VOLO-507164 format. One line per field, with one value per atom (N, C-alpha, C, O): residue in three letters; chain; atom name; x negated, y, z. Coordinates in Angstrom, 1 decimal, padded with zeros to 4 digits. Layout:
tivex <- ALA | ...
nugu <- A | ...
dogu <- CA | ...
east <- X | ...
north <- Y | ...
up <- Z | ...
END
This chain:
tivex <- UNK | UNK | UNK | UNK | UNK | UNK | UNK | UNK | UNK | UNK | UNK | UNK | UNK | UNK | UNK | UNK | UNK | UNK | UNK | UNK | UNK | UNK | UNK | UNK | UNK | UNK | UNK | UNK | UNK | UNK | UNK | UNK | UNK | UNK | UNK | UNK | UNK | UNK | UNK | UNK | UNK | UNK | UNK | UNK | UNK | UNK | UNK | UNK | UNK | UNK | UNK | UNK | UNK | UNK | UNK | UNK | UNK | UNK | UNK | UNK | UNK | UNK | UNK | UNK | UNK | UNK | UNK | UNK | UNK | UNK | UNK | UNK | UNK | UNK | UNK | UNK | UNK | UNK | UNK | UNK | UNK | UNK | UNK | UNK | UNK | UNK | UNK | UNK | UNK | UNK | UNK | UNK | UNK | UNK | UNK | UNK | UNK | UNK | UNK | UNK | UNK | UNK | UNK | UNK | UNK | UNK | UNK | UNK | UNK | UNK | UNK | UNK | UNK | UNK | UNK | UNK | UNK | UNK | UNK | UNK | UNK | UNK | UNK | UNK | UNK | UNK | UNK | UNK | UNK | UNK | UNK | UNK | UNK | UNK | UNK | UNK | UNK | UNK | UNK | UNK | UNK | UNK | UNK | UNK | UNK | UNK | UNK | UNK | UNK | UNK | UNK | UNK | UNK | UNK | UNK | UNK | UNK | UNK | UNK | UNK | UNK | UNK | UNK | UNK | UNK | UNK | UNK | UNK | UNK | UNK | UNK | UNK | UNK | UNK | UNK | UNK | UNK | UNK | UNK | UNK | UNK | UNK | UNK | UNK | UNK | UNK | UNK | UNK | UNK | UNK | UNK | UNK | UNK | UNK | UNK | UNK | UNK | UNK | UNK | UNK | UNK | UNK | UNK | UNK | UNK | UNK | UNK | UNK | UNK | UNK | UNK | UNK | UNK | UNK | UNK | UNK | UNK | UNK | UNK | UNK | UNK | UNK | UNK | UNK | UNK | UNK | UNK | UNK
nugu <- A | A | A | A | A | A | A | A | A | A | A | A | A | A | A | A | A | A | A | A | A | A | A | A | A | A | A | A | A | A | A | A | A | A | A | A | A | A | A | A | A | A | A | A | A | A | A | A | A | A | A | A | A | A | A | A | A | A | A | A | A | A | A | A | A | A | A | A | A | A | A | A | A | A | A | A | A | A | A | A | A | A | A | A | A | A | A | A | A | A | A | A | A | A | A | A | A | A | A | A | A | A | A | A | A | A | A | A | A | A | A | A | A | A | A | A | A | A | A | A | A | A | A | A | A | A | A | A | A | A | A | A | A | A | A | A | A | A | A | A | A | A | A | A | A | A | A | A | A | A | A | A | A | A | A | A | A | A | A | A | A | A | A | A | A | A | A | A | A | A | A | A | A | A | A | A | A | A | A | A | A | A | A | A | A | A | A | A | A | A | A | A | A | A | A | A | A | A | A | A | A | A | A | A | A | A | A | A | A | A | A | A | A | A | A | A | A | A | A | A | A | A | A | A | A | A | A | A
dogu <- N | CA | C | O | N | CA | C | O | N | CA | C | O | N | CA | C | O | N | CA | C | O | N | CA | C | O | N | CA | C | O | N | CA | C | O | N | CA | C | O | N | CA | C | O | N | CA | C | O | N | CA | C | O | N | CA | C | O | N | CA | C | O | N | CA | C | O | N | CA | C | O | N | CA | C | O | N | CA | C | O | N | CA | C | O | N | CA | C | O | N | CA | C | O | N | CA | C | O | N | CA | C | O | N | CA | C | O | N | CA | C | O | N | CA | C | O | N | CA | C | O | N | CA | C | O | N | CA | C | O | N | CA | C | O | N | CA | C | O | N | CA | C | O | N | CA | C | O | N | CA | C | O | N | CA | C | O | N | CA | C | O | N | CA | C | O | N | CA | C | O | N | CA | C | O | N | CA | C | O | N | CA | C | O | N | CA | C | O | N | CA | C | O | N | CA | C | O | N | CA | C | O | N | CA | C | O | N | CA | C | O | N | CA | C | O | N | CA | C | O | N | CA | C | O | N | CA | C | O | N | CA | C | O | N | CA | C | O | N | CA | C | O | N | CA | C | O | N | CA | C | O | N | CA | C | O
east <- -000.8 | -000.1 | -000.9 | -000.1 | -001.9 | -002.7 | -003.6 | -004.0 | -003.7 | -004.3 | -003.0 | -003.3 | -001.9 | -001.0 | -001.4 | -001.2 | -001.8 | -002.0 | -002.5 | -001.8 | -003.7 | -004.2 | -003.3 | -003.5 | -002.3 | -001.2 | 000.1 | 000.8 | 000.2 | 001.4 | 000.5 | 000.7 | -000.2 | -000.5 | -001.1 | -001.1 | -001.4 | -001.9 | -000.8 | -000.8 | 000.5 | 001.9 | 002.8 | 003.2 | 002.8 | 003.0 | 002.7 | 003.0 | 001.6 | 001.2 | 001.2 | 001.1 | 001.2 | 000.9 | 002.4 | 002.7 | 003.6 | 005.3 | 005.0 | 005.5 | 004.4 | 004.2 | 003.5 | 003.7 | 002.9 | 002.5 | 003.1 | 003.1 | 003.9 | 005.0 | 005.9 | 006.0 | 006.7 | 007.2 | 006.5 | 006.9 | 005.5 | 004.7 | 004.7 | 005.0 | 004.1 | 004.4 | 005.5 | 005.3 | 007.1 | 008.7 | 008.4 | 008.6 | 007.8 | 008.5 | 007.8 | 008.5 | 006.3 | 005.8 | 006.3 | 006.0 | 007.6 | 007.6 | 007.9 | 008.8 | 006.6 | 006.1 | 005.9 | 005.1 | 006.5 | 006.0 | 005.3 | 005.3 | 004.4 | 002.6 | 002.1 | 001.7 | 002.1 | 001.3 | 001.5 | 000.5 | 002.8 | 003.4 | 003.0 | 002.2 | 002.8 | 002.2 | 000.5 | -000.1 | -000.1 | -001.1 | -001.6 | -002.6 | -001.0 | -001.3 | -000.7 | -001.3 | 001.2 | 000.8 | -000.5 | -000.8 | -001.0 | -001.5 | -003.8 | -004.6 | -003.8 | -004.7 | -005.1 | -006.3 | -004.0 | -003.4 | -003.5 | -004.6 | -002.8 | -002.7 | -004.1 | -004.5 | -004.5 | -006.6 | -007.5 | -008.7 | -007.3 | -008.1 | -007.1 | -007.1 | -006.4 | -006.3 | -006.5 | -007.3 | -005.7 | -006.0 | -007.8 | -008.2 | -008.6 | -010.0 | -010.2 | -010.4 | -010.0 | -010.6 | -009.9 | -010.5 | -008.9 | -008.4 | -009.2 | -010.2 | -009.3 | -009.8 | -011.1 | -011.7 | -012.2 | -013.7 | -013.3 | -013.6 | -012.5 | -011.8 | -012.1 | -012.9 | -011.2 | -009.8 | -011.8 | -012.4 | -012.9 | -013.7 | -014.4 | -014.5 | -015.3 | -016.4 | -015.6 | -016.2 | -014.6 | -013.9 | -013.8 | -013.7 | -013.9 | -013.7 | -015.0 | -015.1 | -016.4 | -017.9 | -018.7 | -019.5 | -017.5 | -018.4 | -017.9 | -018.5 | -016.3 | -015.9 | -016.5 | -015.8 | -016.9 | -016.7 | -017.5 | -017.7
north <- -001.4 | -000.2 | 001.1 | 001.9 | 001.7 | 002.4 | 002.9 | 004.0 | 001.8 | 002.2 | 003.0 | 003.9 | 003.0 | 004.1 | 006.3 | 007.2 | 006.2 | 007.7 | 008.1 | 008.6 | 007.9 | 009.1 | 009.3 | 010.4 | 008.5 | 008.5 | 009.7 | 010.2 | 009.7 | 009.8 | 011.3 | 012.1 | 011.3 | 012.7 | 013.8 | 015.1 | 013.0 | 013.7 | 014.4 | 015.4 | 013.3 | 013.4 | 014.7 | 015.9 | 014.5 | 015.6 | 017.4 | 018.6 | 016.2 | 018.5 | 019.1 | 020.3 | 017.9 | 018.8 | 019.5 | 020.3 | 018.6 | 018.6 | 020.3 | 021.2 | 020.8 | 021.5 | 022.7 | 023.9 | 022.4 | 023.4 | 023.8 | 025.0 | 023.4 | 023.0 | 024.5 | 025.3 | 024.2 | 024.5 | 026.0 | 026.9 | 026.5 | 027.6 | 028.6 | 029.8 | 027.5 | 028.4 | 028.4 | 028.7 | 027.8 | 028.1 | 029.1 | 028.9 | 031.0 | 031.7 | 031.6 | 032.0 | 031.1 | 030.4 | 029.1 | 027.9 | 030.4 | 029.6 | 028.7 | 028.8 | 027.5 | 026.9 | 025.9 | 025.5 | 025.3 | 023.8 | 022.8 | 021.7 | 023.5 | 022.2 | 023.0 | 022.4 | 024.3 | 024.9 | 023.9 | 023.3 | 023.6 | 022.4 | 021.9 | 022.5 | 021.1 | 019.3 | 019.9 | 018.9 | 020.6 | 020.8 | 020.7 | 019.9 | 021.7 | 022.3 | 021.0 | 020.4 | 020.6 | 019.0 | 017.8 | 017.3 | 017.6 | 016.2 | 017.0 | 016.4 | 018.2 | 018.4 | 018.7 | 019.0 | 018.8 | 018.7 | 017.4 | 016.9 | 016.9 | 015.4 | 014.2 | 013.6 | 014.5 | 014.4 | 015.4 | 015.1 | 015.8 | 016.4 | 015.6 | 014.4 | 016.0 | 015.3 | 014.3 | 013.8 | 013.4 | 011.2 | 011.3 | 010.8 | 011.8 | 011.7 | 012.1 | 011.3 | 013.2 | 013.6 | 012.8 | 011.7 | 012.8 | 011.5 | 010.6 | 010.7 | 009.5 | 008.1 | 008.2 | 007.1 | 009.7 | 009.7 | 009.8 | 008.7 | 010.8 | 011.0 | 009.3 | 008.8 | 009.0 | 007.6 | 006.8 | 007.0 | 006.0 | 005.3 | 005.6 | 004.8 | 007.4 | 007.9 | 007.7 | 007.9 | 007.4 | 007.5 | 005.7 | 005.2 | 004.7 | 003.5 | 002.5 | 001.3 | 004.2 | 003.4 | 003.6 | 003.1 | 005.0 | 005.3 | 004.5 | 004.1 | 004.5 | 003.5 | 002.1 | 001.2 | 002.0 | 000.1 | 000.3 | -000.7
up <- 000.2 | 000.4 | 000.4 | -000.2 | 000.6 | 000.8 | -000.7 | -001.0 | -001.5 | -003.4 | -003.8 | -004.7 | -003.5 | -003.6 | -003.6 | -004.4 | -002.4 | -001.9 | -003.1 | -004.0 | -003.2 | -004.3 | -005.4 | -006.0 | -006.0 | -006.7 | -006.3 | -007.2 | -005.4 | -004.5 | -004.8 | -005.6 | -003.9 | -003.7 | -004.9 | -004.9 | -005.5 | -007.2 | -007.9 | -008.5 | -007.5 | -008.5 | -006.9 | -007.2 | -006.1 | -005.4 | -005.7 | -006.0 | -005.0 | -005.2 | -006.7 | -006.8 | -008.3 | -009.2 | -009.8 | -010.6 | -008.6 | -008.9 | -008.0 | -008.7 | -006.8 | -006.5 | -007.3 | -007.1 | -007.7 | -009.1 | -009.6 | -009.5 | -010.5 | -011.2 | -011.3 | -012.1 | -009.5 | -009.1 | -008.9 | -009.6 | -007.9 | -008.2 | -009.4 | -009.4 | -011.0 | -011.8 | -012.6 | -013.8 | -012.1 | -012.9 | -013.7 | -014.9 | -013.0 | -014.3 | -015.5 | -016.5 | -015.8 | -017.1 | -018.3 | -018.4 | -019.2 | -019.9 | -021.3 | -022.1 | -021.3 | -021.8 | -021.5 | -020.6 | -022.2 | -021.8 | -022.0 | -021.4 | -023.3 | -022.9 | -021.2 | -020.2 | -021.3 | -020.0 | -019.3 | -018.8 | -019.3 | -017.8 | -018.2 | -018.9 | -018.3 | -019.1 | -019.1 | -019.4 | -019.0 | -018.9 | -018.0 | -017.8 | -016.8 | -015.6 | -014.9 | -014.0 | -015.5 | -014.1 | -014.2 | -013.2 | -015.3 | -015.8 | -014.8 | -014.1 | -015.5 | -014.1 | -013.4 | -013.3 | -012.1 | -010.9 | -011.1 | -011.4 | -011.0 | -011.0 | -010.4 | -009.4 | -012.2 | -012.4 | -011.0 | -010.7 | -010.7 | -009.8 | -008.5 | -008.6 | -007.4 | -006.6 | -006.5 | -005.7 | -007.6 | -007.9 | -007.4 | -006.3 | -008.1 | -008.2 | -006.3 | -005.4 | -006.3 | -004.5 | -003.9 | -003.5 | -003.6 | -002.4 | -002.8 | -002.1 | -003.6 | -004.2 | -003.9 | -003.9 | -003.6 | -003.7 | -002.5 | -002.1 | -001.2 | -000.2 | 000.6 | 001.3 | 000.2 | 000.7 | 000.4 | 001.5 | -000.7 | -000.5 | 000.8 | 001.7 | 000.8 | 001.9 | 002.8 | 003.9 | 003.0 | 004.7 | 005.2 | 006.4 | 003.7 | 004.2 | 004.4 | 004.6 | 003.8 | 003.5 | 005.5 | 006.2 | 005.5 | 007.0 | 008.4 | 009.3 | 008.0 | 009.6 | 009.4 | 009.9 | 009.2 | 009.8 | 010.9 | 011.6
END
């Protein structure tokens, strides 16, 4: 179950980013921002969880 945390966090923060830029009325910008935020957060959380797993043993 813990393996889904990076994706869930990425999707949640990407959605928040879309809500914050609702005033931009361009579908391409929304799609690009969603995927950029999703990838950034998912990778960052995954790296953090991997680093924590190595150090907490």
